[in-house]
C-alpha positions in Angstrom: 0.9 -5.6 27.4 2.9 -6.7 24.1 1.9 -6.4 20.7 4.2 -8.5 18.7 3.9 -7.0 15.2 5.6 -9.6 13.0 5.4 -13.0 13.5 6.0 -16.3 11.3 4.2 -19.0 13.2 2.7 -19.7 10.3 6.2 -21.3 9.7 6.9 -24.9 9.3 9.3 -24.7 12.2 6.1 -24.2 14.5 4.2 -27.5 12.9 5.2 -29.5 16.1 4.9 -27.4 19.3 2.8 -24.6 18.5 0.2 -24.5 21.0 3.3 -24.5 23.3 4.6 -21.5 21.8 1.3 -19.8 21.9 1.0 -20.6 25.8 4.4 -19.1 26.9 3.7 -16.1 24.5 0.6 -15.3 26.3 3.0 -16.5 29.9 5.1 -13.3 28.6 2.3 -10.6 28.6 1.5 -10.8 24.3 -1.8 -10.0 23.4 -1.5 -9.6 20.0 0.0 -10.4 17.1 0.6 -10.2 13.2 1.1 -13.3 11.6 2.6 -12.2 8.1 2.0 -14.4 5.0 4.4 -13.9 1.9 3.5 -16.4 -0.9 1.2 -19.1 -1.1 1.4 -21.8 1.5 2.1 -19.3 4.5 -0.8 -16.8 3.4 -2.4 -19.6 3.2 -1.7 -20.8 6.6 -2.2 -17.1 8.4 -5.3 -17.4 7.0 -6.4 -20.4 8.5 -4.3 -18.7 12.0 -6.5 -15.6 12.3 -9.9 -18.0 12.0 -8.6 -19.9 14.9 -7.4 -17.5 17.1 -8.9 -14.0 18.2 -5.5 -12.4 19.1 -3.8 -13.1 15.6 -4.3 -10.5 12.3 -2.6 -10.9 9.5 -0.7 -9.5 6.8 -0.7 -10.7 3.0 1.6 -10.3 0.6 4.7 -11.0 -2.0 7.9 -11.3 -0.8 10.6 -10.0 -2.9 13.0 -13.0 -2.9 10.1 -14.9 -4.7 9.1 -12.0 -6.7 9.8 -13.7 -9.7 7.1 -16.2 -9.0 4.3 -14.0 -8.1 1.5 -13.9 -11.1 -2.0 -11.5 -11.6 -3.6 -14.2 -9.8 -1.7 -13.9 -6.9 -2.3 -10.1 -7.1 -5.8 -10.7 -7.3 -6.2 -13.4 -4.6 -4.2 -10.7 -2.0 -6.5 -8.1 -3.0 -9.5 -10.7 -2.4 -8.5 -11.4 0.6 -7.9 -7.9 1.8 -11.3 -7.2 2.6 -11.1 -10.0 5.9 -11.7 -7.7 8.9 -8.6 -9.6 10.2 -6.1 -8.7 7.7 -4.7 -5.7 9.0 -2.1 -5.2 6.0 -0.2 -5.7 3.0 3.1 -7.5 2.8 6.1 -8.1 3.5 7.2 -6.8 0.3 10.1 -4.4 -0.6 13.5 -5.4 -2.1 16.0 -7.9 -1.3 19.8 -7.4 -2.9 21.0 -10.1 -0.6 20.0 -13.2 -2.7 20.0 -13.4 -6.1 16.5 -15.8 -7.5 14.5 -12.5 -8.3 16.3 -9.7 -10.5 16.1 -5.9 -9.4 13.6 -5.1 -12.1 10.9 -7.4 -11.3 11.8 -7.0 -7.5 10.4 -3.3 -8.2 7.7 -4.0 -10.0 6.4 -6.9 -7.6 7.1 -4.4 -5.4 5.3 -1.5 -7.2 2.2 -3.2 -7.9 1.7 -4.2 -3.6 2.8 -0.3 -3.4 -0.4 0.4 -5.4 -2.9 -2.4 -4.7 -2.4 -1.2 -0.6 -3.7 2.3 -1.8 -6.8 0.6 -3.6 -7.7 -1.4 -1.0 -7.0 1.3 1.7 -4.4 -0.6 4.1 -1.1 0.0 5.2 2.0 -1.5 4.4 5.3 -3.4 5.7 8.6 -3.0 4.4 10.8 -5.9 3.6 14.6 -4.6 3.3 17.5 -6.4 2.7 20.9 -3.8 1.4 18.4 -1.9 -0.7 17.6 1.2 1.2 18.2 4.2 -1.2 15.7 2.3 -3.9 13.4 1.4 -1.1 13.3 5.5 -0.3 12.8 6.1 -3.3 10.2 3.8 -4.7 7.9 5.1 -1.2 8.0 8.5 -2.5 7.4 8.0 -6.4 4.6 5.7 -5.7 3.2 8.1 -2.9 3.2 5.3 0.1 2.8 8.3 2.6 -0.7 7.6 2.3 -1.1 4.3 3.7 2.1 4.9 5.4 3.4 1.4 7.3 6.2 -0.1 8.9 9.7 -0.1 8.3 10.0 -3.8 9.5 13.3 -5.3 11.9 14.7 -2.1 10.3 18.5 -1.8 9.7 19.7 1.0 8.8 20.8 4.1 10.2 18.9 6.7 12.5 19.0 9.4 9.9 17.4 7.0 7.4 14.9 6.1 9.8 13.4 9.5 10.5 12.6 10.2 7.0 10.8 7.2 7.0 8.9 8.6 9.6 8.6 11.2 8.0 6.6 9.4 5.1 4.6 8.1 7.3 6.2 5.1 8.5 6.5 3.3 12.1 9.7 2.1 12.8 9.9 -1.6 14.0 12.6 -2.9 16.1 13.4 -6.9 16.9 16.2 -9.3 18.4 18.9 -7.0 16.9 18.5 -4.3 19.0 19.5 -6.9 21.9 23.0 -7.8 20.3 26.0 -6.4 22.4 27.6 -5.3 19.0 24.5 -3.9 17.2 25.2 0.0 17.1 22.5 0.5 14.8 19.4 -0.3 16.0 20.5 1.1 19.2 21.1 4.1 17.9 17.6 4.0 16.2 15.9 3.1 19.5 17.5 5.9 20.8 16.4 8.6 18.6 13.4 7.4 17.2 10.6 9.2 19.2 8.1 6.5 21.3 5.0 7.1 19.3 6.3 5.8 16.1 8.4 2.6 17.9 7.0 -1.1 17.0 8.4 -4.0 18.6 8.5 -7.7 16.5 10.5 -11.0 16.9 10.4 -12.0 13.4 10.2 -15.5 14.5 11.7 -17.8 14.1 14.3 -15.6 12.7 16.5 -13.4 15.0 16.2 -14.4 17.9 16.9 -11.7 20.9 20.1 -12.2 23.5 20.6 -14.2 25.1 18.7 -16.7 22.5 21.0 -15.5 19.4 21.1 -18.7 16.9 18.5 -20.2 18.2 14.5 -20.1 16.8 12.9 -17.1 17.8 9.4 -17.2 19.4 6.5 -13.8 20.2 7.2 -14.8 24.2 10.7 -13.1 23.1 9.2 -9.7 21.8 9.4 -9.3 25.8 13.2 -8.6 25.3 12.5 -6.0 22.8 10.5 -4.4 24.4 13.0 -4.3 27.6 16.0 -3.7 25.8 14.0 -0.4 24.1 13.0 0.6 28.0 17.1 0.2 29.0 18.0 2.8 26.3 15.2 4.9 26.2 15.6 5.2 30.6 11.6 4.2 30.6 9.8 1.4 32.0 8.9 -1.6 30.0 5.7 -0.8 30.8 5.7 2.9 29.5 7.3 1.0 26.3 4.7 -2.2 26.4 2.3 0.3 26.0 3.6 2.9 23.6 4.4 0.3 21.5 0.9 -1.8 21.7 -1.0 1.5 21.3 0.6 2.4 17.9 -0.3 -1.4 16.1 -3.3 -1.0 17.1 -4.0 2.8 15.5 -1.7 1.9 12.6 -3.6 -1.4 12.0 -7.1 -0.2 13.0 -8.1 -2.3 15.8 -10.0 -1.2 18.8 
């Protein structure tokens, strides 16, 4: 019983063998996954997938790296898609200061617009953060994002920041990096965050866990993330799997 809360099986890396990838996920015990669309092509594909597979749900939003490309029509389209019963979140959204395609002020404006949209339609948000923690936290506070809450996706910050985000009604989601041998911060976060605020994800095809680091990631590997968290928290894999699945279903409103 595993819930991968962040997959990009809508990416071209899965064009050739998606059925095999899904079969391996099922064999690993992955019962649900959220397919995240972050621009026009990936959103369209995510919507196709949730119509095809009953265990897939979608998040629709605009990635900060591509913020400069988002139009008001795109925002309106995301709002229209949000009424679909299997669209469970808005995102991924946020700030990414690693790449310089979109200026910071544009990223911030697009981020704020999507938070406001999520509050309007009553859906949680999925946060992408790369080298922008202070600005992310400030904007979430200023926009009262706690009203909808959401996920700090593939969280890479400190345990202190994680607890600050939990106080703003966010869940902390951990992925492949928590399994890396020298990844001190994610392991500290896994230890510090209460089980009822933790989620697991792969972010596939990116950030594959050990021992697949550097290779294409896929949903079946989320079990390795759950196993690592169980080891850190001195729990069973079943306890971590059940808790993180219940957390995801609660957040996304899935019965």
